[in-house]
C-alpha positions as CSV (number, residue, x, y, z in Angstrom):
1,M,-19.3,3.9,1.0
2,I,-20.3,7.5,1.1
3,D,-18.0,10.5,1.2
4,Y,-14.8,8.4,1.1
5,V,-11.7,10.6,1.6
6,A,-8.2,9.2,2.0
7,D,-4.9,10.8,3.0
8,I,-1.5,9.3,2.4
9,E,1.6,10.6,4.0
10,L,5.1,9.3,3.1
11,L,8.0,10.0,5.5
12,P,11.7,9.0,5.2
13,V,12.9,6.6,7.8
14,S,16.3,7.6,9.2
15,D,17.5,4.0,9.7
16,G,18.2,2.8,6.1
17,A,16.7,3.6,2.8
18,R,13.1,3.1,3.8
19,T,9.8,5.0,3.9
20,F,7.1,5.1,6.5
21,W,3.7,5.1,4.8
22,S,0.6,6.3,6.7
23,W,-2.7,5.8,4.9
24,R,-5.9,7.0,6.6
25,S,-9.4,7.2,5.3
26,R,-12.8,8.5,6.4
27,F,-16.2,7.5,5.1
28,R,-19.8,7.0,6.0
29,T,-21.7,3.8,5.6
30,P,-25.4,2.9,5.4
31,P,-26.8,2.3,8.9
32,G,-26.0,-1.2,10.1
33,R,-23.3,-1.9,7.5
34,E,-20.3,-0.3,9.4
35,R,-18.4,-3.6,10.0
36,E,-19.0,-4.9,6.5
37,R,-17.8,-1.7,4.8
38,A,-14.8,-1.3,7.1
39,A,-13.7,-4.9,6.2
40,L,-14.3,-4.0,2.5
41,V,-12.0,-1.0,2.8
42,A,-9.4,-2.9,4.8
43,A,-9.1,-5.8,2.2
44,G,-10.3,-4.2,-1.0
45,V,-8.6,-0.9,-0.7
46,Y,-5.7,-0.9,1.8
47,E,-4.4,-4.5,1.3
48,A,-4.9,-4.4,-2.4
49,G,-3.3,-0.9,-2.6
50,F,-0.3,-1.9,-0.6
51,G,0.1,-5.1,-2.6
52,A,-0.1,-3.2,-5.9
53,V,2.5,-0.6,-4.8
54,R,4.8,-3.4,-3.5
55,E,4.7,-5.2,-6.8
56,R,5.3,-2.0,-8.7
57,L,8.3,-1.1,-6.6
58,R,9.7,-4.7,-7.1
59,A,9.3,-4.2,-10.9
60,V,11.1,-0.9,-10.8
61,H,13.8,-1.9,-8.2
62,P,14.1,-5.7,-8.5
63,F,16.9,-6.1,-5.9
64,S,15.8,-3.6,-3.3
65,R,14.6,-6.3,-0.9
66,G,17.7,-8.4,-0.3
67,G,18.3,-9.6,-3.8
68,S,21.3,-8.9,-5.9
69,P,22.0,-7.9,-9.5
70,E,22.9,-11.5,-10.2
71,S,19.4,-12.7,-9.0
72,A,17.5,-10.0,-10.9
73,P,15.6,-11.1,-14.0
74,A,17.3,-10.3,-17.3
75,P,16.0,-7.2,-19.0
76,H,13.8,-7.7,-22.1
């Protein structure tokens, strides 16, 4: 990718303790490789990034998604 620039915007959601996450990027590709590079960004950047943040949040807030303190792992 050439000239990759990303913007992330986090906004509170008024219904519950949630956050709306908007992640946009712009980049150029070598001619003829637009689809390949767009797929690479979708899977290798966006999906991987969302997954990493999701796992990090679960580690910090283990019962924020429907669990309970009783089901949370014991601290070590």
